[in-house]
C-alpha positions as CSV (number, residue, x, y, z in Angstrom):
1,X,100.8,4.3,167.3
2,X,103.0,1.4,166.2
3,X,106.1,1.0,168.4
4,X,108.6,1.1,165.6
5,X,107.9,4.6,164.7
6,X,109.1,6.3,167.8
7,X,112.0,3.9,168.2
8,X,113.1,4.6,164.7
9,X,113.0,8.3,165.6
10,X,114.8,7.7,168.7
11,X,117.6,5.7,167.2
12,X,118.1,8.3,164.2
13,X,118.4,11.1,167.0
14,X,120.8,9.0,169.1
15,X,123.0,8.2,166.1
16,X,123.0,11.7,165.0
17,X,124.1,13.1,168.3
18,X,126.7,10.6,168.6
19,X,128.1,10.7,165.1
20,X,127.9,14.4,164.9
21,X,129.8,14.9,168.1
22,X,132.4,12.2,167.1
23,X,132.9,13.9,163.7
24,X,133.3,17.4,165.2
25,X,135.6,16.0,167.8
26,X,137.9,14.4,165.2
27,X,138.4,17.8,163.6
28,X,139.7,19.3,166.9
29,X,143.0,17.5,166.7
30,X,145.7,20.2,167.3
31,X,147.0,21.9,164.1
32,X,144.5,20.3,161.7
33,X,141.7,22.9,162.0
34,X,141.3,25.9,164.0
35,X,137.8,26.1,165.4
36,X,135.8,29.3,165.7
37,X,134.8,28.6,169.4
38,X,137.4,27.9,172.3
39,X,139.0,24.5,171.8
40,X,138.4,23.3,175.4
41,X,134.7,24.4,175.2
42,X,134.2,22.7,171.8
43,X,135.8,19.3,173.2
44,X,133.6,19.5,176.2
45,X,130.5,20.2,173.9
46,X,131.2,17.3,171.5
47,X,131.9,14.9,174.3
48,X,128.7,15.8,176.0
49,X,126.9,15.3,172.6
50,X,128.4,11.9,172.3
51,X,127.4,10.9,175.8
52,X,123.8,12.2,175.3
53,X,123.6,10.1,172.0
54,X,124.7,7.1,174.0
55,X,122.4,7.8,176.9
56,X,119.4,8.0,174.5
57,X,120.4,4.7,172.9
58,X,120.8,2.9,176.3
59,X,117.3,4.5,177.2
60,X,115.6,3.2,174.1
61,X,117.1,-0.2,174.6
62,X,116.1,-0.4,178.1
63,X,112.4,0.8,177.4
64,X,112.1,-1.6,174.5
65,X,113.4,-4.4,176.5
66,X,110.9,-3.7,179.4
67,X,108.0,-3.3,177.0
68,X,107.4,-7.0,176.6
69,X,107.0,-7.3,172.9
70,X,107.5,-11.1,173.2
71,X,105.0,-13.6,172.1
72,X,102.3,-14.2,174.6
73,X,102.8,-17.2,176.8
74,X,101.0,-18.7,179.7
75,X,100.3,-16.2,182.5
76,X,102.0,-16.3,185.7
77,X,99.9,-18.0,188.3
78,X,97.5,-19.7,185.9
79,X,96.8,-23.4,186.1
80,X,98.2,-25.0,182.8
81,X,97.0,-28.6,182.2
82,X,99.9,-31.0,181.5
């Protein structure tokens, strides 16, 4: 499987979690909108969703950086003629 496919799905999921949480959190400004759920629980839920989106993004960046998708170079410990 090409690496771009799971990375793209992960980035879309990360962006969706973060942006939906931020959008819903913006609507919880006192007086602007009366949510169905308890306001404190809704704030906590949307903050956790935003944190989860950032955590997924950081995990993807870390895994992609560790994966080693760089052009091949001389191997460590090999004798290179100069």
